[in-house]
Every structure is written in C-alpha cells, then in structure tokens.
C-alpha positions in Angstrom: -30.8 23.1 -29.1 -27.8 25.3 -28.4 -28.3 25.1 -24.6 -28.9 21.3 -24.8 -25.7 20.9 -26.7 -23.7 22.9 -24.2 -25.1 20.9 -21.3 -24.2 17.7 -23.0 -20.6 18.9 -23.6 -20.4 19.9 -19.9 -21.7 16.5 -18.8 -19.2 14.7 -20.9 -16.3 16.9 -19.7 -17.2 16.3 -16.0 -17.4 12.6 -16.6 -14.0 12.6 -18.3 -12.4 14.6 -15.5 -13.6 12.1 -12.9 -12.8 9.2 -15.0 -9.1 10.2 -14.6 -9.4 9.4 -10.9 -9.4 12.0 -8.2 -6.4 12.9 -6.1 -7.2 13.2 -2.4 -10.7 12.5 -1.1 -10.5 13.7 2.5 -12.5 15.1 5.3 -11.7 17.1 8.4 -11.4 14.7 11.3 -13.1 17.2 13.5 -16.3 17.0 11.5 -18.3 14.2 12.9 -20.6 14.2 9.9 -17.6 13.2 7.8 -18.0 16.0 5.2 -15.9 15.2 2.2 -13.6 17.6 0.5 -13.0 16.3 -3.0 -9.7 17.6 -4.3 -8.4 17.3 -7.8 -4.7 16.3 -8.2 -2.1 18.3 -10.0 -2.5 16.3 -13.2 -6.2 16.8 -13.5 -6.0 20.5 -12.5 -3.4 21.2 -15.1 -5.5 19.6 -17.8 -8.6 21.7 -17.0 -6.6 25.0 -16.7 -5.8 25.4 -13.0 -2.4 26.5 -11.9 -0.8 24.9 -8.9 -1.0 26.8 -5.6 2.2 28.7 -4.7 2.9 29.9 -1.1 5.7 29.9 1.5 9.4 30.0 1.1 9.4 26.8 -1.0 6.5 27.3 -3.4 4.7 24.2 -4.4 6.7 22.7 -7.2 3.8 21.6 -9.3 5.2 18.0 -9.4 2.9 15.6 -11.3 3.0 12.6 -8.9 1.3 10.5 -11.5 4.3 10.7 -13.8 7.0 11.4 -11.2 8.7 8.1 -11.6 7.6 7.3 -15.1 10.1 6.6 -17.9 9.8 7.6 -21.5 7.3 5.3 -23.3 6.9 4.5 -26.9 3.9 5.4 -28.8 2.8 1.8 -28.7 2.4 1.9 -24.9 -1.1 3.3 -25.0 -2.5 0.5 -27.2 -0.7 -2.0 -25.0 -2.4 -0.6 -21.9 -5.7 -0.8 -23.6 -5.1 -4.4 -24.5 -4.2 -5.1 -20.9 -7.4 -3.5 -19.7 -9.3 -5.6 -22.3 -7.7 -8.8 -21.0 -8.5 -7.7 -17.4 -12.2 -7.3 -18.4 -12.2 -10.7 -20.0 -10.8 -12.2 -16.8 -13.5 -10.4 -14.8 -16.2 -12.0 -17.0 -14.6 -15.4 -16.8 -14.1 -15.4 -13.0 -17.6 -14.0 -12.5 -19.1 -16.9 -14.5 -17.1 -19.4 -12.6 -18.0 -18.0 -9.2 -21.7 -18.0 -10.1 -21.5 -21.6 -11.4 -22.3 -20.6 -15.0 -20.9 -22.6 -17.8 -18.1 -21.1 -19.8 -19.1 -20.6 -23.4 -16.5 -18.1 -24.8 -13.4 -19.8 -26.2 -11.9 -16.8 -28.0 -9.2 -15.8 -25.5 -7.2 -19.0 -25.0 -3.9 -17.4 -24.2 -5.6 -15.2 -21.6 -7.2 -18.2 -20.0 -3.9 -20.0 -19.9 -2.4 -17.2 -17.9 -5.5 -17.3 -15.6 -4.9 -21.0 -15.1 -1.3 -20.5 -14.0 -2.4 -17.7 -11.7 -5.1 -20.0 -10.2 -2.4 -22.6 -9.5 -0.4 -20.0 -7.7 -3.4 -18.9 -5.6 -3.6 -22.5 -4.2 -0.3 -21.7 -2.4 -1.1 -18.1 -1.5 -0.4 -18.9 2.2 3.2 -19.8 1.6 5.9 -17.4 2.6 7.9 -17.7 -0.6 4.9 -16.6 -2.7 6.3 -14.8 -5.7 4.1 -11.7 -6.1 6.1 -10.5 -9.1 5.4 -13.6 -11.0 1.7 -13.5 -9.9 1.4 -9.9 -11.1 2.8 -10.9 -14.5 0.4 -13.9 -14.8 -2.6 -11.6 -13.9 -1.4 -9.1 -16.4 -0.8 -6.4 -13.8 -3.9 -7.1 -11.8 -2.4 -8.9 -8.8 -4.1 -6.8 -6.2 -7.6 -7.3 -7.6 -7.2 -11.0 -8.1 -5.4 -11.8 -4.8 -7.6 -9.7 -2.6 -10.8 -11.0 -4.2 -9.6 -14.5 -3.8 -8.8 -14.1 -0.1 -12.2 -12.4 0.6 -13.9 -15.3 -1.1 -11.7 -17.9 0.5 -12.4 -16.6 4.0 -16.1 -16.6 3.2 -16.4 -12.9 3.9 -18.3 -12.1 0.7 -21.1 -14.5 1.7 -21.0 -13.8 5.4 -21.3 -10.0 5.1 -23.6 -10.3 2.1 -21.3 -8.2 -0.1 -22.3 -7.6 -3.7 -19.7 -9.2 -5.8 -20.0 -6.5 -8.5 -19.4 -3.8 -5.9 -16.4 -5.8 -4.5 -14.9 -6.0 -7.9 -15.5 -2.4 -8.6 -14.0 -1.3 -5.3 -10.9 -3.5 -5.8 -10.4 -2.2 -9.4 -10.6 1.4 -8.2 -8.2 0.7 -5.4 -5.7 -0.8 -7.8 -6.2 2.1 -10.3 -5.5 4.6 -7.5 -2.1 3.2 -6.8 0.6 4.9 -9.0 2.2 2.0 -10.8 4.9 4.4 -12.1 6.3 4.3 -8.6 9.1 1.8 -8.4 8.0 0.6 -4.9 4.8 2.2 -3.6 2.5 0.7 -6.2 -0.3 -1.9 -6.5 2.2 -4.8 -6.5 3.5 -3.7 -3.1 -0.1 -3.5 -1.8 -0.7 -7.0 -3.1 2.5 -8.2 -1.4 1.5 -6.7 1.9 -2.0 -8.3 1.6 -0.5 -11.7 1.0 1.8 -11.3 4.0 -1.2 -10.2 6.1 -3.0 -13.4 5.0 0.0 -15.5 6.2 -0.1 -13.7 9.6 -3.9 -14.2 9.9 -3.4 -17.9 9.6 -0.9 -18.1 12.5 -2.5 -20.2 15.3 -2.6 -17.5 17.9 -4.5 -15.2 15.6 -6.5 -17.8 13.7 -8.0 -19.0 17.0 -9.0 -15.6 18.2 -9.8 -13.3 15.3 -13.4 -12.8 14.2 -14.5 -12.6 10.6 -14.9 -8.9 11.1 -11.3 -8.6 12.2 -10.2 -10.6 9.1 -12.2 -8.4 6.8 -10.6 -5.2 8.4 -7.1 -6.7 8.2 -7.4 -7.6 4.5 -9.0 -4.2 3.5 -6.4 -2.3 5.5 -3.5 -4.2 3.8 -4.9 -3.6 0.3 -5.4 0.1 0.9 -2.6 1.0 3.3 -0.6 3.0 0.7 -3.5 4.1 -1.5 -2.7 7.0 -3.8 0.9 7.1 -2.6 2.7 9.9 -4.5 6.1 8.2 -4.5 7.7 10.8 -2.2 7.8 11.0 1.6 6.2 13.2 4.2 9.2 15.6 4.5 9.0 16.3 0.8 5.3 17.2 1.0 5.9 19.5 4.0 8.8 21.4 2.6 7.1 21.9 -0.8 4.0 23.1 1.0 1.8 20.5 -0.6 -1.9 20.8 0.1 -2.0 17.4 1.8 0.6 18.5 4.4 -1.6 21.5 5.2 -4.8 19.5 5.3 -3.4 17.0 7.8 -1.3 19.6 9.7 2.0 17.9 8.9 1.0 14.8 11.0 0.9 11.3 9.5 0.2 13.1 6.2 0.5 10.1 3.9 -1.2 7.6 6.3 -4.2 10.0 6.7 -4.4 10.4 3.0 -4.3 6.7 2.4 -7.1 6.1 4.9 -9.4 9.0 3.7 -8.9 7.9 0.1 -9.9 4.3 1.0 -13.0 5.6 2.8 -13.8 7.7 -0.3 -13.8 4.6 -2.5 -15.8 2.6 0.0 -18.5 5.3 -0.1 -18.2 5.8 -3.9 -18.8 2.1 -4.5 -21.4 1.8 -1.7 -19.7 -1.5 -0.6 -21.2 -1.4 2.8 -24.3 0.6 2.0 -26.5 -2.4 3.0 -25.2 -2.3 6.6 -26.5 0.1 9.3 -24.9 3.5 9.1 -23.3 3.0 12.5 -21.6 -0.2 11.4 -20.3 1.4 8.2 -18.8 4.3 10.2 -17.3 1.8 12.6 -15.6 0.0 9.7 -14.2 3.3 8.4 -12.9 4.3 11.8 -11.2 1.0 12.5 -9.8 0.9 9.0 -8.2 4.2 9.7 -6.8 3.0 13.0 -5.0 0.2 11.2 -3.6 2.3 8.4 -2.4 5.0 10.7 -0.5 2.4 12.7 1.9 2.0 9.6 3.3 5.5 10.3 7.0 4.8 10.9 7.4 7.8 13.0 5.3 6.0 15.6 7.3 2.8 15.4 8.8 3.2 18.9 5.4 3.9 20.4 3.8 0.7 19.1 6.8 -1.4 19.7 7.1 -0.3 23.3 3.5 -1.0 23.9 3.8 -4.4 22.2 6.9 -5.3 24.3 5.2 -4.3 27.5 2.2 -6.5 26.8 4.5 -9.4 26.1 6.6 -8.8 29.2 3.5 -8.6 31.4 1.7 -11.3 29.5 -1.3 -9.0 29.4 -2.3 -9.3 25.8 -5.7 -11.0 25.9 -7.1 -11.7 22.5 -10.5 -12.3 23.9 -10.9 -8.5 24.2 -11.7 -6.7 21.0 -9.3 -3.8 21.7 -6.4 -6.3 22.1 -7.3 -8.1 18.9 -7.3 -4.8 17.1 -3.9 -4.0 18.5 -2.6 -7.4 17.3 -4.0 -6.5 13.8 -2.1 -3.2 14.0 1.1 -5.1 14.8 0.4 -7.7 12.0 -0.1 -4.9 9.5 3.1 -3.1 10.6 5.0 -6.4 10.1 3.4 -7.0 6.7 4.3 -3.5 5.6 8.0 -3.9 6.3 8.4 -7.7 5.8 10.5 -7.5 2.6 13.8 -8.0 4.4 12.3 -11.3 5.8 11.4 -12.7 2.4 13.7 -15.1 0.5 16.7 -13.3 -1.0 15.5 -13.4 -4.6 12.3 -11.5 -3.6 13.8 -9.3 -0.9 16.6 -8.0 -3.2 14.1 -6.9 -5.8 12.1 -4.9 -3.3 15.3 -3.4 -1.9 16.3 -2.2 -5.3 12.9 -0.8 -6.0 12.5 1.2 -2.8 16.0 2.6 -3.1 15.3 3.7 -6.7 12.3 5.6 -5.4 14.2 7.2 -2.6 17.1 8.2 -4.8 14.8 9.7 -7.4 13.2 11.8 -4.7 16.7 12.9 -3.7 17.5 13.9 -7.3 14.4 16.1 -7.4 15.3 17.7 -4.1 18.8 18.5 -5.4 17.4 19.9 -8.6 15.2 22.3 -6.7 17.8 23.1 -4.0 15.9 21.5 -1.2 17.3 19.7 1.8 17.9 16.1 0.8 15.8 13.7 2.9 17.4 10.9 4.8 18.2 7.8 2.7 17.5 9.8 -0.5 21.0 10.9 -1.4 22.5 8.5 -3.9 25.9 10.0 -3.4 26.0 9.4 0.4 24.1 6.1 0.4 24.1 2.7 -1.3 21.4 0.1 -1.5 23.4 -2.1 0.9 24.0 0.7 3.5 20.3 1.7 3.5 19.2 -1.9 3.9 21.7 -2.8 6.7 20.6 0.2 8.7 17.0 -0.4 8.1 17.2 -4.1 9.1 19.2 -3.4 12.2 17.2 -0.6 13.7 13.7 -1.1 12.4 13.0 -4.6 11.1 14.9 -6.7 13.6 13.4 -5.2 16.8 9.9 -5.5 15.4 10.1 -9.1 14.2 12.0 -10.2 17.3 8.9 -9.1 19.4 6.6 -10.7 16.8 8.4 -14.0 17.3 7.8 -13.7 21.0 4.1 -13.1 20.3 3.8 -15.9 17.7 6.6 -18.4 18.1 5.9 -20.5 15.1 7.8 -21.9 12.1 6.8 -18.9 10.0 8.4 -16.5 12.6 11.6 -18.5 12.7 11.6 -18.6 8.9 11.3 -14.9 8.7 14.1 -14.3 11.2 16.3 -16.7 9.3 15.8 -14.9 6.0 16.4 -11.6 7.7 19.7 -12.8 9.0 20.8 -14.2 5.7 19.7 -11.1 3.7 21.5 -8.8 6.1 24.7 -10.9 5.7 24.3 -10.7 1.9 24.0 -7.0 1.9 26.9 -6.7 4.3 29.1 -8.7 1.9 28.3 -6.1 -0.8 29.2 -3.2 1.4 33.1 -2.7 1.4 33.0 -0.7 4.7 30.3 -2.7 6.4 31.1 -1.4 9.9 31.2 2.2 8.7 28.0 1.9 6.7 26.4 0.3 9.7 27.2 3.3 11.8 25.9 5.7 9.1 22.8 3.5 8.9 22.3 3.9 12.6 21.9 7.6 12.6 19.5 7.7 9.7 17.0 5.0 10.7 17.1 6.1 14.3 16.3 9.6 13.2 13.6 8.2 10.9 11.9 6.4 13.8 11.9 9.6 15.8 10.7 12.1 13.2 7.5 12.1 11.2 9.9 12.8 8.3 11.0 9.3 8.6 8.2 8.2 6.3 10.9 7.5 3.8 12.0 4.7 6.0 8.5 3.5 6.5 8.2 3.2 2.8 11.6 1.6 2.6 10.6 -0.6 5.4 7.8 -2.1 3.4 9.9 -2.6 0.5 13.2 -3.3 1.9 
C-alpha cells in the first residue's frame, strides 16, 4: 500500500507539472529524426526546486517570463480566471453542437450566448481591414485566437478537406493560446489573432486567391497563429546577454523564431493533429511551417525585401511554382506581422502603445541589472512617437510599398493610406519631428542589420 501511494503521488505531481505548460519544446536541427528536448521553463523549475543556471559574465537572471510584464492582481483574479475558463468551455460545447448540427438544449448561460452572438456577427466581417480584434477578444472572453482561427479553418473548408479531427483542432488551438504569455503587453494571443486576421485578408487578395492551394492556406493560417508562440516578452539581445538557455540552444541565431517554430511543432505532435497523414507529409508540414515562421526574423528583413524587389523588377515571380507560392506566403506573413501601422488610427495607436510599453519594461529591467540597454527600450531616450516614426520610415514603408507593387489592390492602397496618416499623427505629437526622425533612422537601420533587432520585429508587428 505504501509503494502504491507513493506512485500515485508521483503520478499526480508529474501531471500537475505538465499541466502548467512547458517552456521550450525543441530539437536539434541537425538531428534528422527530430529528437525532442523537453525543457521546463524557469517558473516550473523554481516550483519543483531547481535553481536557474548561472554562467558567463552576465549570469542568467532567473527572470520569470510568465510574470515579467504582469501587474499586481487582487485576490479575486484567480476566481475570475476560473470563471473565464468555464465560459470558454461552455462556448466550446455550444459551438461543437452547432457545428455538428445538434440541437441546442442548454439555456443556462444566456449572457455567455449573447456574447457569442455578437462575436459571431463580427466574424461575418472577418475579412475587413478595420476588424477590431480588441473588441472581438472581449466578446470571446479572451479567446479570440481560438475562435478566429477555428472559424477560418472551417470557413476555408480545411477541416473537412484534410479530414482533421475537430476535437484535436480545438485542443491544438487552446494549447497554442495558452502558450502565449498574455501578461505581455504586446506579444500575446491577441497579437497572434490580429496577425491571423491580417493573413486572412492577404490570402483573399486576387493574386493569391487565384494561385494558392488549400495546403498553402492551411500553412499560412497555422504559421500566423503560432508565429510568436511562447514569446517571453523580451528580445533576442536580452536572451543572449543574459546567457539564456534558448540563446545557447539556437546558437544566437533567430533565437525567438526558432523557439516559436519548435514550440508549434511540439504542440502539433502533442495533439497528434496530423497523425492520420503519412509521416512524410507531417514532416513536410513541420518544415514548411518553420520556413514561414523563420521569415519573420526582422534581422533578415533586407534579405527578403531585396529578393522580393528583384522578383518584381524582373517580373519573375511565378505563382504556378510551389517555391514561389511559398515565398509569397513568407512575404504575406511578414506584412501581417508588422501591419499595425497600416491599420486605422484607433487600432494602430493601441498597438503602438502596447509594444512600446513592452520595450520600455525590458529597458527598465536592463537598467536594473546594469546591462546594456537594447535599441528602442530606453524610455528616457525614446518616445512612442519617435519609435513609431522611425519604424514606419525604415521598416514598414519599404515593405508595404513592394507589397503594393505585387498586389495593387484597394486593400494595398488602403493600408498605405493609413500608414501615411498614422505617421503624420505621430509626427504631430513629436515636438522635434525632424530630430526624432534622424534618431529613429539609426535605430531601425541597426535593427534590420543585427539579429538583436528582434525588438524592432516585435515592434513591427505591434507598431
């Protein structure tokens, strides 16, 4: 009886640890068998008695990324979260019944259904550029990524076409949403939902809609939903100078993007979403998903932009070739990732404030630990306006100008119009517009040239 009791306790403890969600789920890219190394994050390690690793001139700070950007919460916040999760489960049951054509019998959660009704009305206009993802997130009770991505997969007919198990799809999307750190002001599940909605808008553009296959669309939506998965709320330079294990694992190269990709692959395998497909096809999906996510590395911005410009200059982009279609998906995801400056002002401004808050918080941590402050993260040397003006001028405008050449549509002109108006609005808020523009030039330029510029990439999304 004693041994049985001990085994039961160990089983419960293991389940509890993994219920807290893992940190990195990664594998060595040189291992063709994709052997996974499951690594517990700092929060879980500290709870089970492990000390953070310390090495190098700047020992690992032991920063808990799960609470890095969190604010003090009242004692009632935990029950509130449980209520939210309960409502989410109720919505899952309701939507599952509706999708399967089953009659709705339960009438106990009227308020919850009212909110679902409003969210459903919003989804009817999910392809419009002024889609308010913040409102949609409130209407779905903080579950915008799950509801929006599931809706799009169903709307494109991908669930039926690829014979995906709806329960597994739901499980996968819930785990993806949970693995985003919603304490992050910017790099959270709402940002992922926003990028997924933007990707949907681009996929509907005539040039892509006429050429992309269903497989391309599936990849594009999955990449958009997972492109910042498990983002710690700090940039690559921070991870490198604090000797974080992820920086060592990925050899200081596209650290965050590699982690996002490997984390997504881990969840795909954990949920067995594509287990019914031949192994070769599943591995192909994982590799191409990685190719899309890695393209969001801002340090490679000039590389992708130059290649895109060359294709357009030479009129050599043939979407009949699978490699060219994949490249167009990479460019679409890059645009979706940094499209915030091209949104209407009332949406763009909120994203700009959120990303700058995240940057400045990182800068405050760097100051506290006497580390070199990363570009754009010094609240004393930068303002929201100066950061945005520089980012728009040197990162966003060149990319979207080429995208408009590729897809000269009403949407492209609308995005460029918003970009110009938003830049003018920020310039009006900056007393020394010309001076700040020069300062912005050096930082974003440096950001596009150094891997450390991941801060910009993040800002780019959110701008």
